[in-house]
N, C-alpha and C positions, 0 to 999 in steps of 0.2 A: 512626489513624495511627500509624506505627512511627517515622518519621526525617523531618527536613525540614531541607535544608541551602540557604543562599543565598549566592551571590558575586556581587559587585558591583564593577566596575573592578578584577577580578585578585584580590580581597581577600574571604576569607570574612567575612560580617557576620552571619551567623546559623547556629546549629547546635543542634538540639534532637532529642531522643529520648524515646520513651514505652516505658515498661515493658512488657516485659524487655530491649528493644534497647539497646545500648551502643555505643560507638565503634568496636570491634572485631567487632561481631556482623555474620555473614555474612547477608545478604539474598537472596531469590530475586527475580530483576529480570525473569524471564520474557522476553518478547519484546524487551527491551532488548538481549538477546544478539543478535539480528539486525543491529543497528547495528555491534556488534563485530565480527561475521563479516565485515560489509562492509570495516570497516578491515583486516582481515587479508589480505582478497582484493586490496585496493589495495596492500599491500606486496609481494605477488607479482607483481601487474601492473607496478609500479615496477622490479621486479627482472628484468623479462621472461621470467619463469617460466610465466605464462599471459598469455592475451589475452583481452579482454572480448568479442570478436567472434569467438570459436572456439565451435564448438558443444559444449555440455558432453561429449555422449557419447562424443568423442575422447580424453577424459581417463579414461574408465573401460572400457578395452576387456574387463575381467574379467566384467563384467556382460551378461546377455542383452540384446541390442540390438534395439529398437524398428526393426528394418530396413526394414519395409514401412510405417512411419509417417513421412511426410515432415513433418508437424505438429511431431514430436518431434525430429527429426533437425536441424530449422533452429534449434532453440532454442539462445540463446547464454549465455553468461555474464551478459551485459549485461540480456538478457530477466529472468533470474532475480533480478539485483538489484533490478530495477525491479518486480518482482512481476507479470510479463507472461509467465507459462509458458503451457503448453498444457494446463493442468490447472485444474479448477475449485475444487479443494480439496486439503488436504493428502493424500499418496499413502500415507503409512504409517499403521498401526494403533499408536497410542502405548501401547496395553493388551498388546500382543503380545510375547512375549519369545522368540519362535522365527522370526518374520518378519523378513528383514532390512529395516530402516528404509531404507538407503540404495538398496538393490538394488529397492525398490518403486518408486522414481522411474524406473527403466529399463524396468519391466515393464506399469506401469499404462497404459492404453488412453488417449491424448490426445482431448479432446472439443473443442477449438478451436485455431486456429493460434497458436503463440508469437509474442511481440512485439506482440500486439493489445491486448486489455483487460486491465485491472487484476484481478487475483484474488488476495486475500490467501492466501500458500501457504508453511505453516511447513516443509514438506519442501523447499522452494528453499533456504532458508537451512541447514537440516541437511545437503544434500548439497553445498554450498558450504564448510561447514566440514570435511565429509570431503576435499573437493578440496584445501584448505588442508593439511590433516595429512597427506595422501598425497604432496603435493608439497614440503612443508617439512620431513617427517620427524619432527614434534614435533606435539605438543598445541596446538592453536589458541591457547589463553590464554598458553601458556609462549612461544610465538612472539611474541605481541605485547608480553607482558612485557619480553623480553629485546630487543627492537627498538625500543620506545617506551614502553610503560608504567610500567616502572621508574624513567624518567626524570622521571615525574610525581608519583611517590611511591605509586603504586598498591600496595595491600597484597600481601605475598608469601602470604598463606593464602587468597587468592580462589581459585575454581577454577570448572571447567565441569563439570555433571553429564553422564554418558556415557549413551548408549543401551545396550541389551543386547548390543550387537556391539563396544563399545568406542570408538565414534566420538562427540565431543563434541556435545552438542545445541545446535548453533549457533543454532537458531531460538528456544530457550526457556530454556536450562540454566545461564544465569550466575549464579553465586553471588559476590557482591562486598558491599562496605560502602557506605553512603551517601557516604561520602567519597570512595571510590573514583569513584562515578558522577559527582559533582562535578568531579573531576578530569578525567575523561574528557570530560564536557560542556565544559569551558574548553577543552581540547584541540580538539574537534571545531568548536566557535563561531569559533576564532580561525584555522581553516583549517590545522591541523597544528601551529602554533606554541604553545609553552608556556613561560611566565615569559620571553618574547623570544627564545626560540631554536626555529629550526625543526626540530621532531624528526619530523616526518610528512610524507611527500611531499604539497606542497600542491595540486598538480593535481588529485590523486584526491579530497583533503579537500574542495576547491571543488565538485567534480561530486557528491559525495556529498550535499550539501546543497542541490542545485539542483534546479529543477523538472524532473522527466523524464515524468510520467504523472499524469492527474488519477484518485483513487482514488473520485471521487464516485459513488454508487450505493449501495454497502454502507456506506461510510464518509463521514458527510455534514460532518462539521465539521473537515475538513482542507482546506488549500488545494492541496496536491499531495503528490506522492512523490518522493524522489530514488532514491539507493541505500540501501535499508533505512532511510530515515530520513524522517519525516514534516515536511511543511510546516506550519506554524500561523501565524496572523495575527501578523507581526512577527518571525518567526524559523522555528525548526525543532525537533524533539523527537524523543527516542526513548520508546518506548510500551511499557510491559509490562502484562500482565493484573493487574487489582486495584490499579490507580492507582500503578503504578511508572512515575513520569514523570522525564525529564530535559528541561526545558524552557530552550532557547536563544535569546537575544534580543540579537544582535549590536549593534543600535543602542543599546541600553542598557547594553551590556557586562554583561548579566546572565545568571546560571545558577541554575535553580531545580530541586532534587531533592526528590523526595517519594517516600517508601516506605509502603505502607499494605496493606488487605487488604479490599478492596470488591467482592470477584468477586459476593457475592449480595445487594448491595445496590442496587437499582433507581436509576439515575441518579446515583450517587455519585461517578462520575468526572466526570461534567458540573459537578457541584457543585463538586468539588475544583479544577477548572481555573478555575470562575468565582471561585471564592475567591483563587485566586493571582493572577489579573488584577486583581481588585479591590483587594486588600489589599497587593500587590507590585508588579506592573507599572505599574499606573495612576498611583500615586503617585511613582514614579521616571520618569514622563512618557511611558510608553506610551500611545498613542492608538490601538488597533488593534481591529479586530472582537472584540466579547466572545465568549469559547468558548461555544457552546451546540449543542444538538443541530437542526442546519438541515434539517429533513426538508423544506423546501419547494425554494427555489432554492439554487443554488452560491453559495458564498461571494462569489466575485468573476467575474461573466460574462467570459469570456476574450474576447469580441468575434468578428469574422468569421474565416474559414479561407481559406488559398490554394488549398483543393481546391475551394471552390463550385461554381465554373463547371464542374470536370469532372464532378462528382457530380450535378449539377441535371437531373432529369429521367431520369437512367440507370436501366435496370432492372436488379435484383440478384434472383436465384433461389434460393430456400432449398433446402438440401439436406434429404432426407427427415428429417420430424420429427414427433412425436406429436400435435402441436396443429393441424397441418394447415395452417401458412403455405405459401404457394408461390411469391409474388413481391411486390417491395417496390420503391418509387422514392420519391425526395424532390424536392418542387418548391419552390424558395426565391423570395422576393421580397424587397423593400427591409425590410419590418419583419413580414412574416408568411411561412408557409410551409404546407405540405401533406403530410402522410404517406400515401402512397397504398400499399395491399396488397391482396393477394387471399388469403383464408382460406376453404379448404373449398369452393373453386369460386366464392366471392362476391367482389366486388370494395368494398373500403371507402375511405373518405377521413377522415382526421382533421386538421383545420386547427390550427395553433399559431401564436403570437405568437413573435417573436423578441426575446428579452429582455423579453418582457411577455407577459401572459395574453390568450389569446383564447378568447371562449366559444363553445361549440357543443355537438350531442349527440354523444356517444360512438357510435362506428359499430357497428351490430348490436344493441345495447342500447337505444339512443336514450334514455339518460340524459344529464342537463344535465352538462355539464363545462366546466373551463376548462383550457386547455393552453398550457404555456410550453415555450421551447426556449433552449438556449444552447452555444456551442462551448465545450467542457472543454479542447481542445487543438487542435493544427492537424488532427487526423484524427479527433476524437472529437464528435460531436453528441449531446447530451442532450435528451430531450423527455420532459415530465412533466404528467400530465393528472389534474387532480382532479375526482372524480365527487361532483357537488353535488346528489344525488338521494335517493329512499328508498333507493337504493344508495349508500353513502358509502366513500370510500377514495381510491385513486389507482392510475393504470397508468404505468409508467416504461420508457422505451426509451432504452437507453445503445449508439449505433450507431459502430461504428469501421470507417472506410473504408481499405482496402488499394489498391493499384494495380488490381488486377481482382476483387478479394474484398471482402466485409463480414462483420462480427461483430456480432450484436445481442444484448444482454443486455436480457431483459425481466423486470419483477417488478410485482405487484399487491398491494394490501393490503385489498381489498374481502372481506366476510365469506364470502360464498357465491358471487359470480359472478366471470367475468373469469379463469378459472384457466388458459385456454388461452394468457394473458399471462406465462408463467413459464419460465424458461430460459435457455440459451445457444444461438444459432442460427448457423449458418454458411451463407454465401451466396456466389455465383460473379456476376459481372457478364456481362451481355449482350455479346456481341462486337459 
């Protein structure tokens, strides 16, 4: 641990540092920078300088455009804030000092439609930082300091690390004190109000911490994602690699900031979050789900979806893929359903329970399994099958349904088999 700060009811009640960190020491808060980038975007939206629903490419005519890539051209600023870009991973090579980090976002081939599934993408935040700096004509952190952060007492000596081409690393480059992050957390928790004064646009601040998309699949211990901000039981949070946390609990008027170095310690982030919950949150009256790595079921089943009738039984055809998937449909009943699909010319059926487990044999392998499903949001169905046989592991499907399309993210954890159930697959609906 490097630092721990606690604010309760608007007053700092705890402050501790571990050698060699001190009050004025700047610490790398890594991906907490993403939430700060979102705040800067919000200022420009409030000023009318950019639009959340504008395609990002329209702001960067200087870069080669993916003119023949409709999935890229439909990607908006809002999609980027919600981590629903058309890319499966960060587009730039952080080790390269010759390849332009921002330009890579405009030249990398997309692999699925934007605005569909959640995929954590640091290049999204980096390009948004570039957009802010290009539009405002100044460093992203300086803009925020001048407009908002100096009013909270944010340190003058804080800064953002730059990429090799001089753009602030809006996805990971924030250098600030633990006290800076406590003030930032208080500002966001109170929807842009600080010490009784509204110093940041309230509407965007509210949107920033509101559920927009479920990150469940790759990220199991979060309830949702807003604008580059995580939803946690009882509140929301900024997260940075190595246990850099800003945890905000509005019902308790509580902000907790941790700074640590746990990158190479397995399970350390979960242990630290549990310690915060047990030693701080719960004694103050918080009775939320305890943070843990919930690799089984989503933290809170979303319930039904308004699109159930429109997708029930409808066939969706896979685009060419290495696994050999050809067609898929979902049949939904009251408390159960069935995933139908054709793989390499053979038809299969996987029964699943709705918000409960249903035992069966996994298609093609005849391994005993138990399968669960839940809606993560209005458009996304999550299906997970636990393999309970001499083959042990799981197979997961996360399915986003558009108007006439679908995107399926698959993953498996079995040691040697089920390898065809990996990747992101694009589908089109039968007319």
